[in-house]
C-alpha positions as CSV (number, residue, x, y, z in Angstrom):
1,X,0.0,0.3,0.1
2,X,1.3,3.5,-1.0
3,X,1.7,5.4,2.0
4,X,1.9,9.5,2.6
5,X,3.2,11.5,5.4
6,X,1.1,13.9,7.1
7,X,1.7,16.0,10.0
8,X,-1.1,16.6,12.6
9,X,-1.6,18.3,15.9
10,X,-3.0,16.3,18.8
11,X,-3.6,17.0,22.6
12,X,-1.2,16.0,24.9
13,X,-3.9,13.4,26.3
14,X,-4.4,12.0,22.8
15,X,-0.6,11.5,22.6
16,X,-0.2,9.8,25.6
17,X,-2.9,7.5,24.7
18,X,-1.5,6.7,21.5
19,X,2.1,6.0,22.7
20,X,0.5,3.9,25.7
21,X,-1.9,2.2,23.1
22,X,1.5,1.5,20.8
23,X,3.5,-0.3,23.5
24,X,0.4,-2.2,25.2
25,X,-0.8,-3.8,21.8
26,X,3.1,-4.1,20.4
27,X,2.6,-1.6,17.4
28,X,5.8,-1.0,15.8
29,X,4.7,2.9,15.1
30,X,2.4,5.5,16.3
31,X,1.1,5.8,12.8
32,X,0.1,2.1,12.9
33,X,-2.3,3.0,16.2
34,X,-3.6,6.0,13.9
35,X,-4.1,3.8,11.1
36,X,-6.2,1.2,13.3
37,X,-8.2,4.1,14.6
38,X,-9.2,5.4,11.7
39,X,-10.2,2.1,10.1
40,X,-12.6,1.3,13.1
41,X,-14.2,5.1,12.0
42,X,-14.5,3.7,8.1
43,X,-16.0,0.5,9.2
44,X,-18.4,2.3,12.0
45,X,-19.4,4.7,9.1
46,X,-19.9,2.0,6.9
47,X,-22.0,0.0,9.1
48,X,-24.4,3.1,9.7
49,X,-24.9,3.4,6.1
50,X,-26.2,-0.3,5.6
51,X,-28.0,0.4,8.8
52,X,-30.0,3.0,7.1
53,X,-30.0,1.5,3.6
54,X,-31.6,-1.5,5.1
55,X,-34.2,0.6,7.0
56,X,-35.2,1.6,3.4
57,X,-35.4,-1.5,2.0
58,X,-37.3,-3.0,5.0
59,X,-40.1,-0.3,4.6
60,X,-40.0,-0.7,0.7
61,X,-40.4,-4.5,1.2
62,X,-43.4,-4.2,3.8
63,X,-45.6,-2.2,1.5
64,X,-44.7,-4.5,-1.4
65,X,-45.2,-7.6,0.3
66,X,-48.9,-7.3,1.2
67,X,-49.7,-5.5,-2.2
68,X,-52.9,-6.7,-3.4
69,X,-53.5,-9.5,-1.0
70,X,-56.2,-9.4,1.6
71,X,-56.3,-11.8,4.9
72,X,-58.7,-13.8,3.4
73,X,-56.5,-14.9,0.6
74,X,-54.6,-16.7,2.9
């Protein structure tokens, strides 16, 4: 994977967290911690998008599932 260097500013508490997390989890570089955090954010956003899309499908399905059928048909 191609990488690009980036400079960011973080609070002391976040830097402390990243450094400790790196040591605890055995990451080689702090950038790996940031990468994992960003991947989790991406996954969360994707899950939310699928959840919203699923609601639309369920609503459409509920409308279509009973289309033209009456209780006595069954």
